[in-house]
C-alpha positions as CSV (number, residue, x, y, z in Angstrom):
1,M,-162.9,36.2,18.3
2,T,-165.6,34.6,20.3
3,T,-168.0,34.9,17.4
4,E,-165.3,33.5,14.9
5,Y,-164.9,30.2,17.0
6,G,-168.1,29.8,17.9
7,V,-167.4,30.0,21.7
8,E,-170.0,32.8,22.6
9,N,-171.4,30.4,25.2
10,H,-168.6,28.8,26.6
11,P,-168.3,29.0,30.3
12,W,-165.0,29.2,30.7
13,F,-164.1,31.7,27.6
14,N,-166.9,33.9,29.1
15,R,-165.5,34.1,32.9
16,L,-161.8,34.8,31.0
17,Y,-163.5,38.3,29.3
18,S,-165.1,39.2,32.9
19,L,-161.8,39.2,34.0
20,R,-160.1,41.1,31.4
21,I,-159.6,44.3,33.6
22,K,-156.6,42.2,35.4
23,W,-154.8,41.0,32.6
24,C,-155.5,43.7,29.7
25,T,-152.7,46.2,30.2
26,A,-154.3,48.7,27.9
27,L,-157.5,48.7,30.3
28,N,-155.6,49.1,33.0
29,N,-154.9,53.1,32.8
30,Q,-157.2,53.8,34.7
31,Y,-155.9,52.6,38.1
32,F,-152.9,53.1,40.0
33,S,-150.7,50.1,39.8
34,A,-146.7,52.2,40.5
35,G,-146.3,50.2,36.7
36,I,-145.8,46.9,38.0
37,L,-147.3,44.0,36.5
38,S,-149.1,40.9,38.1
39,S,-146.4,38.8,37.0
40,Q,-143.7,41.2,38.5
41,R,-144.6,40.3,41.8
42,S,-143.7,36.5,41.7
43,E,-140.7,37.2,39.8
44,S,-139.3,39.7,42.7
45,T,-140.2,36.9,45.6
46,N,-138.2,34.4,43.3
47,H,-135.5,36.9,42.9
48,A,-135.4,37.3,46.6
49,M,-135.5,34.1,47.9
50,G,-135.3,31.2,45.1
51,F,-131.8,31.7,45.0
52,Q,-131.7,30.0,48.6
53,A,-134.6,28.1,48.9
54,S,-136.4,25.1,46.6
55,K,-139.2,23.1,46.5
56,T,-136.9,20.4,48.9
57,T,-136.3,23.5,51.4
58,P,-137.6,22.1,55.3
59,V,-140.0,24.3,56.7
60,T,-137.7,25.5,59.9
61,E,-134.8,26.0,57.1
62,F,-137.1,28.1,55.0
63,F,-138.7,30.4,57.7
64,G,-134.7,31.1,58.9
65,I,-134.3,32.2,55.2
66,Y,-137.3,34.2,55.2
67,E,-136.3,35.8,58.5
68,T,-133.1,36.9,57.1
69,T,-134.4,38.0,54.1
70,V,-136.7,40.4,55.7
71,R,-134.1,41.8,58.2
72,R,-132.1,42.7,55.0
73,W,-135.1,44.3,53.3
74,R,-135.3,46.5,56.4
75,V,-132.3,47.6,56.7
76,E,-131.7,48.3,53.1
77,E,-134.9,50.3,53.0
78,E,-134.0,52.3,55.9
79,R,-130.3,53.0,54.4
80,K,-132.1,54.3,51.4
81,E,-134.8,56.0,53.7
82,F,-131.8,58.2,55.4
83,N,-130.0,58.6,52.1
84,S,-133.3,60.2,50.5
85,I,-134.0,62.5,53.1
86,R,-130.4,63.8,54.3
87,A,-128.6,63.6,50.6
88,A,-129.2,65.8,47.5
89,P,-129.2,64.0,44.4
90,T,-126.6,65.1,41.4
91,S,-128.1,65.6,38.2
92,V,-126.5,65.3,34.4
93,F,-128.6,67.9,33.7
94,P,-128.3,71.6,35.6
95,L,-130.4,71.8,38.7
96,V,-133.3,73.9,37.2
97,D,-136.1,75.1,39.0
98,L,-138.5,71.4,38.1
99,L,-135.4,69.4,38.7
100,Q,-134.6,71.2,42.2
101,H,-138.2,71.3,43.4
102,A,-138.1,67.4,42.3
103,S,-134.4,66.9,43.9
104,Q,-136.3,68.3,47.3
105,I,-139.8,66.0,47.4
106,Y,-138.7,62.6,45.7
107,T,-136.8,60.0,47.1
108,M,-133.6,59.0,45.6
109,E,-135.1,56.2,42.7
110,L,-138.3,58.4,42.2
111,F,-135.7,61.5,41.5
112,R,-133.8,59.6,38.8
113,V,-137.6,58.3,37.2
114,F,-138.1,62.0,36.9
115,E,-134.5,62.9,35.5
116,K,-135.2,60.2,33.1
117,E,-138.5,62.1,32.1
118,F,-137.2,65.7,31.9
119,G,-134.6,64.6,29.9
120,L,-137.0,62.9,27.2
121,A,-138.8,66.2,27.2
122,M,-136.3,67.9,25.9
123,G,-136.2,66.0,23.0
124,T,-140.2,66.3,22.4
125,R,-141.7,69.6,21.0
126,A,-145.0,71.1,21.7
127,A,-147.8,72.6,19.5
128,L,-150.7,74.6,21.2
129,I,-154.4,73.3,19.5
130,T,-157.0,75.1,21.2
131,H,-156.8,77.8,24.6
132,E,-160.2,78.6,26.0
133,D,-159.8,81.0,29.4
134,T,-157.0,79.6,31.6
135,T,-157.2,75.7,29.9
136,L,-154.9,75.3,27.1
137,I,-154.5,72.1,25.5
138,Y,-151.0,70.6,23.6
139,S,-150.1,67.9,21.4
140,V,-146.9,67.2,22.4
141,D,-144.6,64.5,20.2
142,T,-140.9,63.3,20.2
143,V,-139.4,65.0,17.1
144,G,-139.6,62.8,14.3
145,N,-141.9,60.4,15.7
146,E,-145.1,62.0,15.2
147,G,-146.9,58.8,16.2
148,S,-146.0,59.2,19.9
149,S,-148.0,62.5,20.2
150,H,-150.4,62.4,23.4
151,H,-152.5,66.0,24.1
152,V,-152.0,67.6,27.4
153,T,-154.5,69.5,29.0
154,Y,-152.8,72.7,31.4
155,D,-155.2,74.9,33.4
156,C,-152.9,77.8,34.3
157,G,-156.0,79.2,36.5
158,N,-155.6,76.5,38.9
159,N,-152.2,74.9,37.7
160,L,-153.8,71.3,36.7
161,C,-152.1,69.0,34.3
162,V,-153.6,66.1,32.6
163,C,-151.9,63.9,29.8
164,T,-153.5,61.2,27.9
165,C,-151.1,58.7,28.2
166,R,-152.3,58.7,31.8
167,K,-148.7,57.6,33.4
168,Y,-149.6,59.4,36.0
169,Q,-152.4,57.9,36.9
170,V,-150.7,54.5,36.6
171,M,-147.3,55.2,38.0
172,G,-147.9,58.4,40.3
173,I,-145.1,60.4,38.7
174,I,-145.4,62.8,35.7
175,C,-144.8,62.0,32.1
176,Y,-142.4,63.6,30.0
177,H,-145.4,65.3,27.8
178,I,-146.3,67.5,30.8
179,I,-143.3,68.3,31.7
180,R,-142.2,69.7,28.3
181,V,-145.5,72.4,28.9
182,L,-144.8,72.8,32.4
183,H,-140.9,74.2,31.2
184,M,-142.8,76.1,28.5
185,H,-144.4,77.9,30.8
186,S,-141.4,78.5,32.8
187,V,-143.5,76.6,36.1
188,Q,-140.5,76.7,39.3
189,E,-142.6,73.8,40.6
190,I,-144.4,70.6,40.1
191,P,-148.1,71.3,40.7
192,A,-149.4,69.6,43.6
193,S,-152.3,67.6,41.7
194,C,-149.0,66.0,40.1
195,I,-147.1,65.2,43.3
196,H,-148.1,61.8,44.3
197,R,-147.5,61.4,48.5
198,R,-146.4,58.2,48.4
199,W,-143.3,58.7,46.4
200,T,-142.1,61.8,48.6
201,K,-139.2,61.7,50.9
202,F,-142.3,62.2,54.2
203,A,-144.5,59.5,52.7
204,K,-144.0,58.1,56.2
205,T,-143.7,61.0,58.4
206,D,-145.9,64.3,59.2
207,V,-142.9,66.4,58.5
208,W,-144.4,67.2,54.8
209,K,-147.3,69.3,56.4
210,R,-144.5,71.6,57.2
211,L,-142.6,71.3,54.7
212,L,-145.0,71.3,51.8
213,P,-146.7,74.4,50.8
214,S,-150.6,74.7,51.4
215,D,-152.1,73.8,48.4
216,M,-149.9,70.7,48.1
217,R,-151.1,69.8,51.9
218,R,-154.6,70.3,50.8
219,S,-153.7,67.7,47.7
220,A,-152.2,65.0,50.1
221,A,-154.9,65.4,52.4
222,N,-157.7,64.6,49.7
223,E,-155.5,62.0,48.5
224,A,-155.2,60.3,51.5
225,I,-159.2,60.7,51.8
226,N,-158.8,58.4,48.6
227,W,-156.6,55.9,50.1
């Protein structure tokens, strides 16, 4: 485009291109973003306070609205955290091993995300492409939609999974492609390498050290170092 319109030396276009990593979704699969776009952050703020405050709101009144909003957020957060730790989620699917494990480690909201991915996994098919020692590579696609195909690399020996859709790298939760492969191999628990501590029930406490298996603790410790 820059060549076609003759703007190779245009400073504004060159600067815009140098910042492409911030605006091009296709290039953001290398970074964890919890699936939140930059525009959504401002939209969330407007949704939280826009119905009470406006550009003509006095500063003192604005701070009153701000404090009330933050107080409401904290009360709601404590309620959801309590429910996540104490309550057991229900599911439209039978609580098979993977779903049972997800209900034990994830918060309520993240369990619903995992449950949705689990449901999508049941409508997919997996075909083995290559097999070398303990590493298997599958092609997973939605039935009737070959264009949705992604490759899942599963290391049985080290219990590691990687998918080309990179949902875990971006959102911190495994995709239905990986769930399909794990389900095929009758894996009973989500691999430690596929658990993002940020979304667990014990993200704010040290209780996870006593409840999670040793391999998960090591994975979480390495993740904490990266933080």
